[in-house]
C-alpha positions in Angstrom: 7.8 -15.5 -6.7 10.8 -13.5 -4.9 9.4 -10.4 -6.5 6.2 -10.8 -5.0 7.7 -11.1 -1.5 9.2 -7.8 -2.2 6.0 -6.3 -3.2 4.2 -7.6 0.0 7.1 -6.0 2.1 6.8 -2.7 -0.2 2.9 -2.9 0.8 3.6 -3.5 4.7 5.8 -0.5 4.9 4.2 1.6 3.0 1.1 0.9 5.3 3.2 1.3 8.4 4.7 4.7 7.1 0.9 6.0 6.3 -0.3 4.7 9.8 2.4 6.7 11.4 2.3 9.7 9.5 -0.7 10.6 11.0 0.8 9.8 14.3 3.5 12.3 13.3 1.0 15.1 13.7 2.7 16.8 10.4 5.9 15.7 11.6 6.0 17.5 14.9 6.3 14.2 16.9 10.1 13.3 16.6 9.7 9.2 16.5 6.5 8.8 14.7 8.4 11.2 12.2 11.4 9.1 11.9 9.6 5.9 11.5 7.4 7.3 8.7 10.5 8.5 7.0 12.2 5.0 7.2 9.4 3.0 6.3 8.6 4.8 3.2 12.0 4.6 2.3 12.0 1.2 2.9 8.9 0.7 0.9 10.2 2.5 -2.0 13.4 0.2 -2.1 11.7 -3.0 -1.9 9.3 -1.5 -4.7 12.2 -0.7 -6.9 13.5 -4.4 -6.7 10.0 -5.3 -7.6 10.2 -3.2 -10.6 13.0 -5.6 -12.3 10.2 -8.2 -12.7 6.8 -6.4 -13.0 6.2 -3.5 -15.1 5.6 -0.2 -13.3 2.1 0.3 -14.0 1.1 -3.0 -12.8 3.3 -3.1 -9.8 1.9 0.4 -8.7 -1.6 -0.6 -9.2 -1.2 -3.3 -6.9 1.2 -1.5 -4.3 -1.2 1.5 -4.2 -4.5 -0.4 -4.3 -3.5 -2.6 -1.4 -2.0 0.2 0.6 -5.4 2.2 0.1 -7.6 -0.8 1.2 -5.4 -1.7 4.1 -4.7 1.8 5.2 -8.7 2.3 5.2 -9.1 -0.8 7.5 -6.5 0.6 10.0 -8.6 4.0 10.0 -11.6 2.2 10.7 -10.0 0.1 13.4 -7.8 2.2 15.0 -8.3 5.9 14.2 -12.0 5.6 14.6 -12.7 6.6 10.9 -16.1 5.8 9.1 -16.9 5.2 5.6 -20.0 6.1 3.3 -21.5 3.8 0.9 -19.5 5.4 -2.1 -16.3 5.3 -0.5 -17.1 1.3 0.3 -18.1 0.7 -3.4 -14.9 2.5 -4.3 -12.6 0.5 -2.6 -14.6 -2.6 -3.5 -13.7 -1.5 -7.2 -10.0 -1.3 -6.2 -9.8 -4.5 -4.7 -11.5 -6.1 -8.0 -9.1 -4.4 -9.9 -6.2 -5.6 -8.2 -7.9 -9.3 -8.7 -8.4 -9.0 -12.3 -4.7 -7.8 -12.9 -3.4 -10.5 -10.8 -5.7 -13.2 -12.1 -6.3 -12.3 -16.0 -3.4 -10.1 -16.9 -0.8 -11.6 -18.7 1.2 -8.6 -18.1 2.0 -10.2 -14.9 4.3 -12.9 -14.4 3.1 -15.6 -12.2 
């Protein structure tokens, strides 16, 4: 169970880093740039801990899939970005994939 807490922390750090990556304006803004680098560093560190217990492909699928979905929601809410129908369908497929991995795969230890 501890590995899932680290996976959640890795996802939250990745989402924070990606959000501030936009705010860093191509690393021309100091504090958003520093926060972006720190958040990505923390994310990869937590992800490396997760890899002791969860296979790399599964952990990465969950980490990246959740990150994509949540950063898209942040883009919608805070950056006023819009999605078309193919983007929405793609995101739903990503969510379905992460659910299938976690519910049905024997590769993931629960």
